[in-house]
N, C-alpha and C positions, 0 to 999 in steps of 0.2 A: 145266368145268375148260378153261382155254386149255392148248394144246400147249406156249406156254412159261411156264405160271405165269403169276407177278404180270410185271407191265410193267418192260421194261427199258429202253424210250426212248419218246420223245412227240414229236408234231408239233405245233408252235404256231406259229400267223401274228400279224400284227401288232395283230388285231381281238381276241387271246384265246382264239381257236378252239384245242381242244387235244385231241388222241386219243390213247392209246396204242398204242404198237405197228404204226406205221401200215404200211400196205399198199401195193405198187405204184399200186394203183387210187387209194388215198385219196392218196397223192402228187401222182399226176396230176390229181385233182381241185383241190388245193392250189394248184398251179402256174395252171391255169385260173381261180381264182379272186384272182390278183394282177394289182393295177390301180395305178395311179398316185396314186389320192386318198385312200385310209384303208387299203392294206393290198398294201404294195410288196415284202414280204417274209414267208419264214417260216424256222424253223430245225426241225432233226432232232437230238436229243439225248439221250443216255442219263439216266435217272430219277436215277441215282446220280453226283453233279456230279465226283467224283474220280475217275471212269473216264478223262477228257480226252478225247472225241471230239466231233466234231458236223460238220453239213452244212447250209448254209444258201443258201436259194436266193433271188435278190433280181431284181425287174422292173427291166431299165435304162432309160434314155429312147429307146435306140433301138428298143424293144418285143423284144429279145433278153433272155436269162436268164443270169444270172451266178450259178453254182454256185460254192462254196468246200466244200472237202473238209479236214479238220482232225483229225489223230491225234497226240497228243504223244507216245504212248509208240512210234510207228512214224516219228516225226520226220516227218510228212507235212502239207505245206498245200500244195493245189492249187487253182488258180482255172480253170474252165473256162466259156467264153460258147457259147450254143447257141441257135437260135431252135426247137429240136424238144423239145416238153413231152414227148412220150412216150419218147424218149431219154435225157431228165433223170431221168424217175421209174424207168425202169430201171436206169440207171448208179447212181443212189441206193439203190435197193435192192440192188442187186449189191455195191455198196462196203461198205454196213452189212452184209452177209451173208458178206463177207470179212473182216470184222476179226476180229483173234485172238482165241481162244476166253476166254480172261481177261476181254475185253471183252463179253461177251454171256452169256445168263443159262443156267444147267443146265437141260436139259429135264428137265420131270416126268412121273413115269410115273402112269397111271390103275391 
């Protein structure tokens, strides 16, 4: 059983590859797979669409990455441009873990 129980968020790219509860390593891999031909962006968002947050990462023509953080309950909409995939994957992971508890799953007990 997962420590988090059921999935509460997922990552999905333009090719339709989707994984539940992505780790920092998986986010890093998704960044490395971005290209200008058929996979220019991906999104991390909650399974429950009414929760109202998402993070998207897109490859820009310059070779940099644009990360958009959006959380309607906190009134946050922030855009960051960076060329460091490891920093982006870390920042996305920290941002998601810092969301209010009402936007994250309850921990299950074994």
